C-alpha positions as CSV (number, residue, x, y, z in Angstrom):
1,M,-44.7,23.2,-43.6
2,N,-47.4,23.8,-41.0
3,N,-49.1,20.6,-41.7
4,G,-45.8,18.7,-41.4
5,I,-45.1,20.3,-38.2
6,S,-48.6,19.7,-36.9
7,S,-48.5,16.0,-37.8
8,G,-45.1,15.6,-36.1
9,R,-46.2,16.8,-32.7
10,P,-46.0,14.3,-29.8
11,A,-48.9,12.9,-27.9
12,K,-50.6,15.2,-25.4
13,R,-48.2,15.9,-22.6
14,V,-49.0,16.2,-18.9
15,R,-50.5,19.7,-18.4
16,Q,-48.5,20.4,-15.3
17,A,-45.7,18.6,-13.4
18,C,-45.5,18.6,-9.7
19,E,-42.7,20.7,-8.1
20,P,-40.5,17.8,-6.9
21,C,-40.5,16.2,-10.4
22,R,-39.9,19.6,-12.0
23,R,-36.9,20.2,-9.8
24,K,-35.5,16.8,-10.5
25,K,-36.3,17.0,-14.2
26,A,-38.2,13.8,-13.8
27,K,-41.1,12.6,-15.9
28,C,-44.2,13.4,-13.8
29,P,-47.2,11.1,-14.2
30,G,-49.4,14.1,-13.3
31,E,-51.9,12.5,-11.0
32,Q,-53.4,14.9,-8.5
33,P,-53.3,15.6,-5.6
34,V,-50.3,13.2,-5.3
35,C,-48.5,11.7,-8.3
36,S,-47.5,8.1,-8.3
37,L,-43.7,8.8,-8.5
38,C,-43.8,10.9,-5.3
39,A,-46.0,8.3,-3.6
40,R,-43.5,5.5,-4.4
41,L,-40.6,7.6,-3.1
42,R,-42.6,8.7,-0.1
43,Q,-41.9,12.4,-0.7
44,E,-44.2,15.4,-0.5
45,C,-46.0,16.1,-3.8
46,V,-47.0,19.8,-4.4
47,Y,-48.5,21.4,-7.5
48,A,-48.0,25.1,-8.2
49,R,-51.3,27.1,-8.7
50,E,-52.2,27.3,-12.4
51,R,-53.1,30.6,-14.0
52,R,-56.3,30.0,-16.0
53,S,-57.8,32.7,-18.1
54,T,-61.4,33.8,-17.6
55,P,-63.9,35.4,-20.0
56,S,-63.3,38.7,-18.3
57,E,-59.6,38.4,-19.1
58,R,-60.1,37.8,-22.8
59,P,-58.8,40.6,-25.0
60,P,-61.4,43.0,-26.5
61,P,-62.4,42.6,-30.1
62,A,-60.3,45.5,-31.1
63,A,-57.2,43.7,-29.9
64,E,-57.9,40.4,-31.6
65,T,-56.2,41.5,-34.9
66,A,-53.1,42.6,-33.0
67,S,-53.1,39.3,-31.1
68,T,-53.3,37.3,-34.3
69,E,-50.3,39.2,-35.7
70,I,-48.4,38.5,-32.6
71,S,-49.3,34.9,-32.8
72,Q,-47.9,34.7,-36.3
73,E,-44.7,36.3,-35.2
74,T,-44.3,33.9,-32.4
75,R,-45.3,30.7,-34.3
76,L,-41.6,29.7,-34.9
77,P,-40.6,29.9,-31.3
78,R,-43.6,27.7,-30.4
79,V,-42.5,25.2,-33.0
80,L,-39.0,25.1,-31.4
81,E,-40.7,24.8,-28.0
82,D,-42.7,21.8,-29.2
83,R,-39.5,20.2,-30.5
84,L,-37.8,20.9,-27.3
85,G,-40.7,19.2,-25.5
86,V,-40.1,16.1,-27.6
87,L,-36.5,16.1,-26.7
88,E,-37.3,16.7,-23.0
89,T,-39.7,13.7,-23.1
90,K,-37.0,11.5,-24.6
91,M,-34.4,12.7,-22.2
92,E,-36.8,12.0,-19.2
93,E,-37.3,8.5,-20.5
94,I,-33.6,7.9,-20.7
95,L,-33.0,9.4,-17.3
96,E,-35.7,7.3,-15.8
97,A,-34.2,4.1,-17.4
98,V,-30.8,5.0,-16.0
99,S,-32.1,5.8,-12.5
100,R,-34.5,2.8,-12.4
101,R,-31.8,0.6,-11.0
102,N,-31.2,3.1,-8.2
103,N,-34.9,3.6,-7.3
104,E,-35.0,0.4,-5.2
105,D,-31.9,1.5,-3.3
106,D,-33.5,4.9,-2.7
107,E,-36.5,3.3,-1.3
108,R,-34.4,1.0,0.9
109,R,-32.4,3.9,2.2
110,M,-35.6,5.7,3.1
111,I,-37.1,2.6,4.7
112,A,-33.8,2.1,6.6
113,D,-33.8,5.7,7.8
114,S,-37.3,5.3,9.0
115,L,-36.6,2.0,10.8
116,L,-33.2,3.0,12.2
117,P,-34.5,4.3,15.6
118,T,-36.5,1.0,16.0
119,M,-33.5,-1.1,15.0
120,L,-31.2,0.6,17.5
121,G,-33.7,0.6,20.3
122,G,-35.3,-2.8,19.8
123,P,-34.7,-6.3,18.5
124,V,-33.4,-6.9,15.0
125,A,-35.9,-8.5,12.7
126,S,-34.9,-11.6,10.9
127,T,-33.6,-10.9,7.5
128,T,-34.8,-12.4,4.3
129,P,-33.1,-12.6,0.9
130,T,-35.0,-9.5,-0.3
131,S,-34.4,-7.4,2.8
132,L,-31.5,-5.2,3.7
133,T,-30.6,-4.8,7.4
134,P,-29.8,-1.1,7.8
135,L,-26.4,0.0,8.8
136,P,-26.0,1.7,12.1
137,P,-24.9,5.4,12.1
138,W,-21.5,5.7,10.5
139,E,-19.7,6.8,13.7
140,K,-20.9,3.5,15.2
141,V,-19.6,1.5,12.2
142,L,-16.2,3.1,12.6
143,A,-16.2,2.3,16.3
144,I,-16.9,-1.4,15.6
145,G,-14.3,-1.2,12.9
146,E,-11.8,-0.1,15.5
147,L,-12.8,-3.1,17.7
148,Y,-12.4,-5.4,14.7
149,L,-8.8,-4.1,14.2
150,L,-8.0,-4.5,17.9
151,Y,-9.5,-8.0,18.6
152,C,-10.0,-9.7,15.2
153,E,-7.5,-8.6,12.7
154,S,-4.6,-11.2,12.6
155,Q,-6.4,-13.0,15.4
156,P,-6.3,-15.3,13.4
157,L,-6.9,-13.9,9.8
158,P,-4.6,-11.1,8.5
159,L,-7.1,-9.9,5.9
160,F,-6.8,-6.1,5.8
161,H,-4.1,-3.4,5.6
162,R,-4.3,-2.1,9.1
163,E,-3.0,1.4,8.6
164,T,-5.6,2.3,5.9
165,F,-8.5,0.1,6.9
166,L,-10.6,2.7,8.8
167,R,-9.9,5.4,6.2
168,S,-11.0,3.1,3.3
169,L,-13.9,1.5,5.1
170,Q,-16.6,3.8,3.7
171,G,-15.4,3.0,0.2
172,R,-15.4,-0.7,0.6
173,D,-18.1,-3.0,-0.7
174,L,-21.2,-3.3,1.5
175,E,-20.8,-7.1,2.0
176,V,-17.3,-6.6,3.6
177,I,-18.7,-3.9,5.9
178,Y,-21.6,-6.1,7.0
179,A,-19.3,-9.1,7.5
180,M,-16.9,-7.0,9.6
181,L,-19.8,-5.8,11.7
182,A,-20.9,-9.4,12.3
183,L,-17.5,-10.2,13.9
184,G,-16.6,-6.8,15.5
185,I,-19.9,-6.3,17.2
186,R,-19.1,-9.2,19.5
187,F,-16.5,-7.1,21.2
188,S,-18.7,-4.0,21.4
189,E,-19.1,-2.7,25.0
190,E,-22.5,-1.3,24.3
191,S,-25.3,-2.5,26.6
192,Y,-27.6,-4.9,24.9
193,R,-30.7,-6.3,26.4
194,D,-29.1,-9.8,26.6
195,T,-26.8,-12.1,24.8
196,D,-29.6,-13.1,22.5
197,D,-30.0,-9.6,21.4
198,L,-26.3,-9.3,20.5
199,A,-26.4,-12.6,18.7
200,N,-29.4,-11.5,16.7
201,R,-27.7,-8.3,15.6
202,S,-24.5,-10.2,14.6
203,N,-26.5,-12.8,12.7
204,S,-28.6,-10.2,10.9
205,Y,-25.4,-8.5,9.7
206,A,-23.9,-11.9,8.6
207,E,-27.1,-12.8,6.7
208,T,-27.1,-9.5,4.9
209,A,-23.4,-10.0,4.0
210,R,-24.2,-13.5,2.8
211,N,-27.1,-12.3,0.6
212,L,-24.9,-9.6,-0.9
213,V,-21.9,-11.7,-1.6
214,M,-23.9,-14.5,-3.2
215,R,-25.6,-12.0,-5.5
216,R,-22.2,-10.7,-6.3
217,I,-20.9,-14.2,-7.2
218,S,-24.0,-15.0,-9.3
219,E,-24.2,-11.7,-11.2
220,G,-20.5,-10.5,-11.0
221,P,-18.1,-9.0,-11.0
222,V,-16.2,-11.0,-8.3
223,E,-13.7,-8.7,-6.6
224,L,-11.1,-9.1,-3.9
225,S,-13.7,-7.9,-1.4
226,T,-15.8,-11.0,-2.4
227,L,-13.1,-13.3,-1.1
228,Q,-12.5,-11.2,2.0
229,C,-16.2,-11.4,2.8
230,L,-16.3,-15.2,2.3
231,C,-13.4,-15.5,4.7
232,L,-15.2,-13.5,7.4
233,L,-18.4,-15.4,6.9
234,S,-16.6,-18.7,7.2
235,L,-15.2,-17.6,10.5
236,V,-18.6,-16.4,11.7
237,D,-20.3,-19.6,10.7
238,F,-17.5,-21.8,12.2
239,T,-17.7,-20.0,15.6
240,N,-21.5,-20.3,15.5
241,G,-21.3,-24.0,15.1
242,N,-22.3,-24.1,11.4
243,T,-19.2,-25.9,10.3
244,H,-20.7,-27.3,7.1
245,R,-21.6,-23.9,5.8
246,S,-18.3,-22.5,7.1
247,S,-16.5,-25.1,5.0
248,I,-18.6,-24.2,1.9
249,H,-17.7,-20.5,2.3
250,G,-14.0,-21.3,2.8
251,S,-13.9,-23.7,-0.1
252,L,-15.7,-21.2,-2.4
253,A,-13.1,-18.6,-1.5
254,M,-10.3,-21.0,-2.3
255,N,-11.8,-22.0,-5.6
256,L,-12.4,-18.4,-6.6
257,A,-8.8,-17.6,-5.6
258,Q,-7.5,-20.4,-7.8
259,C,-9.6,-19.2,-10.7
260,A,-8.3,-15.7,-10.3
261,N,-4.7,-16.9,-9.9
262,L,-4.5,-15.2,-6.6
263,G,-1.6,-17.5,-5.6
264,S,0.7,-15.7,-8.0
265,E,2.0,-12.2,-7.9
266,T,0.1,-10.0,-10.3
267,R,1.8,-8.1,-13.1
268,A,-0.9,-5.4,-13.1
269,V,0.0,-2.0,-11.9
270,M,-1.4,-1.7,-8.3
271,T,-0.9,0.5,-5.4
272,P,1.2,-0.9,-2.6
273,V,-1.9,-1.1,-0.3
274,A,-3.9,-3.0,-3.0
275,L,-1.1,-5.4,-3.6
276,E,-0.6,-6.0,0.1
277,E,-4.3,-6.8,0.6
278,R,-4.2,-9.2,-2.3
279,R,-1.4,-11.1,-0.6
280,R,-3.1,-11.0,2.8
281,C,-6.3,-12.4,1.3
282,F,-4.5,-15.3,-0.3
283,W,-2.7,-16.3,2.9
284,S,-5.8,-15.7,5.0
285,I,-7.7,-18.3,2.8
286,C,-4.8,-20.7,3.4
287,L,-4.7,-20.1,7.1
288,L,-8.5,-20.3,7.4
289,K,-8.7,-23.8,5.8
290,R,-5.7,-25.1,7.8
291,L,-6.9,-23.9,11.2
292,H,-10.2,-25.5,10.4
293,G,-8.5,-28.8,9.9
294,E,-8.0,-29.1,6.1
295,D,-4.6,-30.3,5.0
296,Y,-4.1,-29.3,1.4
297,N,-1.2,-28.7,-1.0
298,L,-0.3,-25.2,-1.9
299,A,0.7,-26.5,-5.3
300,D,-3.0,-26.6,-6.1
301,F,-2.9,-22.8,-6.2
302,S,0.0,-22.2,-8.5
303,D,3.0,-23.8,-10.1
304,V,5.1,-20.7,-9.7
305,E,6.4,-18.9,-6.6
306,Y,3.8,-17.9,-4.0
307,P,3.2,-14.4,-2.9
308,P,5.3,-13.0,-0.1
309,F,3.9,-13.4,3.4
310,P,1.9,-10.5,4.7
311,E,3.7,-7.5,6.2
312,S,4.2,-8.1,9.9
313,P,4.7,-5.7,12.8
314,S,8.1,-5.9,14.5
315,R,8.3,-7.0,18.0
316,P,7.7,-4.1,20.4
317,P,11.0,-2.9,22.0
318,R,11.9,-4.0,25.5
319,N,13.8,-2.4,28.4
320,S,16.9,-4.5,28.0
321,S,19.3,-5.2,30.8
322,P,22.9,-5.9,29.8
323,E,22.2,-9.6,29.8
324,G,19.1,-9.0,27.7
325,A,21.1,-7.0,25.2
326,A,23.5,-9.8,24.9
327,D,20.6,-12.2,24.3
328,E,19.4,-10.0,21.5
329,T,22.5,-10.6,19.5
330,R,21.6,-14.3,19.2
331,S,20.4,-15.3,15.8
332,T,19.5,-18.4,13.9
333,G,20.9,-16.9,10.8
334,A,17.4,-17.1,9.2
335,H,15.8,-14.2,7.3
336,D,13.0,-12.7,9.4
337,L,9.7,-13.5,7.6
338,G,7.6,-11.7,10.2
339,I,5.5,-13.2,13.0
340,L,2.5,-13.6,10.6
341,G,4.7,-15.7,8.3
342,Y,5.7,-18.1,11.0
343,V,2.0,-18.5,12.1
344,I,1.2,-19.4,8.5
345,M,4.1,-21.8,8.3
346,L,3.1,-23.5,11.6
347,S,-0.5,-23.8,10.5
348,E,0.7,-26.4,7.9
349,V,1.8,-28.6,10.8
350,F,-1.4,-27.9,12.7
351,A,-3.5,-29.1,9.7
352,K,-1.5,-32.3,9.5
353,T,-2.0,-32.9,13.2
354,A,-5.7,-32.3,12.9
355,R,-5.8,-35.0,10.2
356,Y,-3.8,-37.3,12.5
357,V,-6.4,-36.8,15.3
358,R,-9.3,-37.6,13.0
359,F,-7.9,-41.2,12.7
360,H,-8.7,-41.6,16.4
361,G,-5.6,-43.6,17.1
362,K,-6.3,-46.4,14.5
363,P,-3.3,-48.6,14.6
364,S,-1.2,-49.2,11.5
365,N,1.7,-51.5,10.6
366,I,4.2,-48.6,11.1
367,P,5.0,-47.8,14.8
368,P,4.9,-44.1,15.7
369,W,8.7,-44.1,16.5
370,S,9.4,-45.1,12.9
371,S,10.7,-42.3,10.6
372,E,8.0,-43.4,8.1
373,S,5.1,-42.9,10.5
374,E,2.8,-39.9,10.4
375,Y,3.7,-39.1,14.0
376,S,7.4,-38.8,13.1
377,K,6.8,-36.9,9.9
378,I,4.8,-34.3,11.8
379,I,7.4,-34.0,14.5
380,A,10.1,-33.6,11.9
381,L,8.2,-30.9,10.0
382,Q,7.6,-28.9,13.2
383,M,11.3,-29.1,14.1
384,D,12.2,-27.9,10.6
385,H,9.9,-24.9,10.9
386,E,11.4,-24.2,14.3
387,T,14.9,-24.0,12.9
388,Q,13.6,-21.1,10.6
389,M,12.2,-19.1,13.5
390,P,14.5,-16.1,14.3
391,Y,15.5,-15.7,18.0
392,T,13.6,-12.3,18.2
393,H,10.2,-14.0,17.9
394,R,10.9,-16.7,20.6
395,F,9.8,-16.8,24.1
396,K,12.7,-15.5,26.1
397,P,13.4,-12.3,24.2
398,A,9.7,-11.5,24.4
399,N,10.3,-10.6,28.1
400,L,6.6,-11.1,28.9
401,G,7.0,-10.6,32.6
402,D,7.9,-6.9,32.2
403,R,5.1,-6.1,29.8
404,T,2.2,-4.1,31.2
405,L,-1.4,-4.6,30.1
406,E,-1.4,-1.2,28.5
407,E,1.7,-2.2,26.4
408,L,0.2,-5.5,25.4
409,Q,-3.1,-3.9,24.4
410,A,-1.4,-1.1,22.4
411,N,0.6,-3.7,20.5
412,R,-2.0,-6.4,19.9
413,Q,-1.1,-6.4,16.2
414,Y,2.1,-8.2,17.2
415,W,1.1,-10.0,20.5
416,G,-2.1,-11.5,19.0
417,P,-0.2,-13.5,16.3
418,W,2.7,-14.2,18.7
419,F,0.4,-15.9,21.3
420,L,-1.3,-17.8,18.5
421,N,2.1,-19.0,17.3
422,Q,3.0,-20.2,20.8
423,F,-0.3,-22.0,21.4
424,L,-0.2,-23.7,18.0
425,Y,3.3,-25.0,18.7
426,H,2.5,-26.5,22.1
427,T,-1.0,-27.7,21.1
428,I,0.5,-29.7,18.2
429,L,2.8,-31.6,20.6
430,C,0.0,-32.1,23.1
431,L,-2.2,-33.7,20.5
432,L,0.5,-35.9,19.0
433,N,1.4,-37.2,22.5
434,H,-2.1,-37.3,24.0
435,P,-2.1,-40.4,26.3
436,L,-5.4,-41.6,24.9
437,L,-4.4,-41.3,21.3
438,L,-1.1,-42.9,21.9
439,S,-2.5,-45.8,23.8
440,L,-5.0,-46.5,21.0
441,S,-2.3,-46.2,18.2
442,L,0.0,-48.6,20.0
443,R,-2.4,-51.5,20.2
444,N,-0.3,-53.5,17.7
445,F,3.0,-52.9,19.4
446,R,2.2,-53.4,23.1
447,N,5.1,-55.9,23.5
448,T,7.7,-53.9,21.7
449,I,7.4,-50.3,22.8
450,P,10.9,-48.8,23.2
451,E,11.8,-47.3,26.6
452,I,13.1,-44.1,25.0
453,F,9.8,-43.6,23.2
454,L,7.9,-43.8,26.5
455,Q,10.4,-41.3,28.1
456,H,10.0,-39.0,25.0
457,T,6.2,-38.9,25.1
458,S,6.0,-38.6,28.8
459,D,8.4,-35.6,28.8
460,L,6.6,-33.9,26.0
461,I,3.2,-34.1,27.7
462,S,4.6,-32.8,30.9
463,S,6.4,-29.9,29.2
464,H,3.8,-28.6,26.8
465,T,0.7,-28.9,28.9
466,T,2.6,-26.8,31.5
467,W,3.3,-24.2,28.8
468,I,-0.4,-23.8,28.0
469,I,-1.2,-23.5,31.7
470,H,1.6,-20.9,32.1
471,F,0.1,-18.7,29.4
472,I,-3.4,-19.0,30.9
473,D,-2.1,-17.9,34.3
474,Y,-0.3,-15.1,32.5
475,F,-3.4,-13.8,30.9
476,E,-5.3,-13.9,34.2
477,E,-2.5,-12.1,36.0
478,K,-2.3,-9.3,33.4
479,S,-6.1,-9.2,32.8
480,F,-5.3,-9.5,29.2
481,P,-8.5,-10.1,27.1
482,V,-7.9,-13.0,24.8
483,S,-9.8,-12.9,21.5
484,D,-8.4,-15.6,19.3
485,P,-10.8,-18.6,19.6
486,L,-8.1,-21.2,18.7
487,L,-6.4,-20.4,22.1
488,G,-9.6,-21.7,23.8
489,Y,-9.3,-24.9,21.8
490,S,-5.8,-25.4,23.0
491,A,-6.9,-25.0,26.6
492,A,-9.6,-27.6,25.9
493,V,-7.1,-30.1,24.6
494,V,-5.0,-29.7,27.8
495,A,-8.1,-30.1,29.9
496,T,-8.8,-33.5,28.5
497,I,-5.2,-34.6,29.3
498,E,-5.4,-33.1,32.8
499,L,-8.7,-34.8,33.4
500,Q,-7.4,-38.2,32.5
501,L,-4.3,-37.7,34.7
502,S,-6.3,-36.5,37.7
503,F,-7.7,-40.0,38.5
504,T,-4.9,-41.1,40.8
505,E,-4.6,-42.3,44.4
506,D,-2.1,-39.6,45.1
507,P,-4.1,-36.8,46.7
508,K,-1.5,-34.1,45.9
509,I,-1.3,-35.0,42.2
510,R,-5.1,-35.4,42.1
511,E,-5.6,-31.9,43.5
512,E,-3.1,-30.4,41.2
513,K,-4.5,-32.0,38.1
514,R,-8.1,-31.1,39.1
515,G,-7.0,-27.5,39.6
516,R,-5.4,-27.4,36.1
517,F,-8.5,-28.9,34.6
518,S,-10.8,-26.3,36.2
519,K,-8.5,-23.5,35.1
520,C,-8.7,-24.6,31.5
521,V,-12.5,-25.0,31.6
522,K,-12.8,-21.5,33.2
523,F,-10.6,-20.1,30.4
524,V,-12.7,-21.7,27.7
525,R,-15.9,-20.6,29.3
526,A,-14.7,-17.0,29.4
527,M,-14.1,-17.1,25.7
528,G,-17.6,-18.4,25.2
529,T,-18.9,-14.9,25.9
530,K,-17.6,-13.8,22.5
531,W,-17.5,-17.1,20.6
532,P,-20.5,-19.4,20.8
533,H,-18.6,-22.5,19.9
534,M,-16.3,-21.9,22.9
535,A,-19.4,-21.8,25.2
536,R,-20.4,-25.2,23.8
537,L,-16.9,-26.5,24.2
538,S,-16.9,-25.6,27.9
539,D,-20.2,-27.5,28.3
540,R,-18.7,-30.5,26.6
541,L,-15.8,-30.5,29.0
542,Q,-18.1,-30.4,32.0
543,R,-20.2,-33.3,30.6
544,L,-17.0,-35.2,29.9
545,E,-15.9,-34.7,33.5
546,G,-19.2,-36.0,34.7
547,A,-19.2,-39.0,32.5
548,V,-15.6,-40.0,33.3
549,S,-16.0,-39.4,37.0
550,A,-19.1,-41.6,37.2
551,T,-17.1,-44.6,36.0
552,Y,-14.1,-44.1,38.3
553,Q,-13.9,-46.5,41.2
554,P,-10.8,-45.9,43.4
555,D,-11.1,-49.1,45.4
556,P,-9.5,-52.0,43.3
557,Q,-11.4,-54.5,45.3
558,T,-14.8,-53.2,44.3
559,R,-13.9,-52.0,40.9
560,N,-16.4,-52.9,38.1
561,K,-14.2,-54.0,35.2
562,S,-17.0,-53.9,32.7
563,L,-17.7,-50.2,32.9
564,L,-17.1,-48.4,29.6
565,I,-16.2,-44.8,28.8
566,D,-17.7,-43.3,25.6
567,L,-14.7,-41.9,23.7
568,S,-16.9,-39.9,21.3
569,R,-17.0,-37.3,24.1
570,F,-13.3,-36.9,23.7
571,W,-13.4,-36.7,19.9
572,E,-15.9,-33.9,19.8
573,I,-13.4,-31.9,21.9
574,L,-10.1,-33.0,20.3
575,E,-11.4,-32.5,16.7
576,Y,-11.5,-28.8,16.4
577,S,-13.2,-28.8,13.0
578,S,-16.1,-30.9,14.4
579,N,-16.7,-28.6,17.3
580,S,-20.2,-27.7,16.1
581,D,-23.9,-28.3,16.8
582,A,-25.1,-31.8,16.0
583,D,-27.7,-30.1,13.8
584,S,-25.2,-28.4,11.5
585,A,-25.8,-30.8,8.6
586,R,-29.5,-30.9,9.3
587,R,-29.8,-27.2,9.0
588,L,-28.0,-27.1,5.7
589,F,-29.2,-30.1,3.7
590,G,-32.7,-31.0,2.7
591,D,-34.3,-34.4,2.8
592,S,-32.8,-35.6,-0.5
593,L,-29.2,-35.2,0.9
594,Y,-29.4,-35.5,4.7
595,T,-28.9,-39.1,5.8
596,G,-28.9,-38.5,9.5
597,P,-26.0,-39.1,12.0
598,P,-23.7,-42.0,11.1
599,T,-24.4,-45.3,12.8
600,L,-21.6,-46.8,14.8
601,A,-21.1,-50.5,14.5
602,A,-20.0,-52.4,17.6
603,E,-16.5,-53.8,17.4
604,M,-14.1,-55.4,19.9
605,S,-10.5,-54.4,19.8
606,Q,-7.4,-55.2,21.9
607,T,-4.8,-52.8,23.2
608,S,-2.7,-52.1,26.3
609,P,-2.1,-49.1,28.4
610,L,1.2,-47.3,28.1
611,P,3.8,-48.6,30.5
612,E,5.7,-46.2,32.6
613,P,9.2,-45.1,31.6
614,S,12.0,-46.0,34.0
615,R,13.1,-43.1,36.1
616,L,15.9,-43.0,38.7
617,S,13.8,-40.6,40.9
618,L,11.1,-43.2,41.5
619,Q,11.1,-44.9,44.9
620,Q,10.8,-48.6,45.4
621,D,7.4,-48.3,47.0
622,Q,6.1,-46.7,43.8
623,S,7.6,-49.5,41.8
624,Q,5.8,-52.0,44.0
625,S,2.5,-50.2,43.8
626,A,2.9,-49.9,40.0
627,S,2.8,-53.7,39.7
628,Q,-0.5,-53.8,41.5
629,D,-2.3,-51.1,39.5
630,Y,-4.9,-52.2,37.1
631,G,-3.2,-55.5,36.3
632,L,0.1,-54.1,35.1
633,S,3.4,-55.7,35.6
634,S,6.3,-53.2,35.8
635,S,9.6,-53.4,37.7
636,L,12.3,-50.8,37.7
637,S,14.8,-53.3,38.8
638,A,14.4,-55.1,35.5
639,G,15.9,-52.1,33.7
640,P,14.8,-50.7,30.4
641,G,14.4,-54.0,28.6
642,L,11.2,-55.1,27.0
643,E,10.6,-57.7,29.7
644,S,9.9,-54.8,32.1
645,I,7.1,-53.3,30.1
646,I,5.1,-56.3,28.9
647,P,1.5,-55.9,30.2
648,R,-0.1,-58.7,32.1
649,S,-3.4,-58.5,30.2
650,P,-4.5,-56.6,27.1
651,L,-6.9,-53.7,27.1
652,D,-10.4,-54.3,25.8
653,L,-12.3,-51.7,23.9
654,S,-15.8,-51.9,22.7
655,G,-16.8,-50.1,19.5
656,D,-13.2,-49.5,18.7
657,E,-12.7,-45.7,19.0
658,F,-16.1,-45.2,20.5
659,S,-15.7,-46.7,24.0
660,I,-12.9,-48.0,26.2
661,L,-12.9,-50.0,29.4
662,A,-12.9,-47.5,32.3
663,A,-10.3,-49.5,34.3
664,N,-7.8,-49.3,31.5
665,F,-8.5,-45.7,30.7
666,F,-7.6,-44.7,34.3
667,S,-4.6,-47.0,34.3
668,Q,-3.2,-45.0,31.3
669,G,-3.5,-41.9,33.5
670,Q,-1.6,-43.7,36.3
671,E,1.3,-44.6,34.0
672,F,1.6,-41.1,32.6
673,L,1.4,-39.6,36.1
674,R,4.4,-41.6,37.2
675,G,6.3,-40.2,34.2
676,C,5.2,-36.6,34.8
677,N,5.9,-36.0,38.5
678,N,8.3,-33.2,37.6
679,L,6.2,-30.6,35.8
680,E,9.1,-28.3,34.8
681,S,9.5,-26.9,31.3
682,F,12.0,-28.5,29.1
683,G,12.7,-25.5,27.0
684,N,11.4,-22.4,25.4
685,F,10.0,-22.2,22.0
């Protein structure tokens, strides 16, 4: 039995474990003075003093027999101790295998703790796929989370359940926390060394979130937080000018949502909060792709009924007068889907309008006034959505004039989506009736343009540009901080219209239009402090003004009729999804895929400027001057017949949508100015 026991003993064990390994029950390598495990974990390694026997301590010969007897009596406990040692060794190996996956995280946390003072006091180092940018102190994470809720949530993406977001933040996946920080830190009022320092911090958080979420996708499991993170990263990339990578993140989120059947209500048992965030994530993906210009069919998600729209806050109460109380009783009879629901519905129209703009006014065989045209279909769809909007969410019952800044800020969860809904509505109509786009699309119908269509487009431009200007003035008056970047795009669209209409001989109109243009540029530039692509957009507006002004010659006698205006400067502003750095594709693709910027083939096209609609308020001298402007023939006395709007000469373009004769560009502005003398609103949305 003793031989069997002796042969079954394990290999020689470490004589003594260090105190940290002994306390953690970890397998100690035993190196002295510092074991390798403590060295790897950067912890203090201490060995307890061993008690070694000396010759003087050996028992006297008379006691040896008694010692042998005691040894025999204690042999069995020692056997048990040896067996226990074997079990301890095996257990240590198992524990080490289980904890091996956490060792790297332990090291990272230790490194992060050691680097945190440097990170908070100095520049953020560039992240690599193997590095992990440390989180700031948790109280700072919560502070940025509050800023995200105030300025980013539902402005535009309604991703999270607002009431539980901060409480649940610590339990959320790291990639979501980092992506939230990348957006929310832009609104932090902390003092940074400069804007580059703030941008570096935001980008480092975004890169860490990207590394984490891509690892999650490749290794699994993919969770709802994975899709939420992709939405946030898509928004970060888009606003940084990386539109190609933004599109990839958004499309990846959409594909994962389709695979997970996110477009259908789940039958799984879920808490109300989890179910609500599932719905919000689905609609945020839809909203993200639409606002970035992609028109897609929701049937691609599911053949069954879609999830309900996200829960929306109700409109804040107002101090109603008796007349106001009577107005509150008005109703369209429609069920209230919530302000977020109407933003999502209107985003469908916006996506179709963005696609319409990407055609750059290429003429077709169907005139825009035809019910079969894309122009008429979009107008009809917008009208249909407007009929479903309850009165409570419209402009008049909002009673904006009586709202204080404090009230607006305290209820941003409602007013943020409400302003986005208003801006989407007016921007769609400004784009559809943009003087430049219309004049290009009407090249094939210059002899048959109906008078009512001219009146219609002129009135729409007058009304809806004025609405955007009104809201910009309102924000300035209330000192209301605007955070949704799409509002800046809307102002840029109006700026291009006001710029074109400002080139007129009438000094009063010229001054007014120039003031409106400058107001829009100022608004866009202010948003550039938070959103880099808005800063680039304001620069493009300034360059556009310089390029157009350089070609304007007010004296008809000395006018150079061969000057051209490069229309690509307009398209880079009007196409929201292309508002990016020119290097976006170059930064993403390698040499095997990148083919360089597209080459533009020269092409000559013919079109005509839009004639003026007949108005009773115009004076005879205006009628006479109209016939002398830029080679146009127009006579009010001839009435609304076609003979009154046939142009004397066609409009030449070079390079099709890429350049236009300056003289004809400015004459379009003249025609629209005569139709827009009265800049009053024609109604409230």
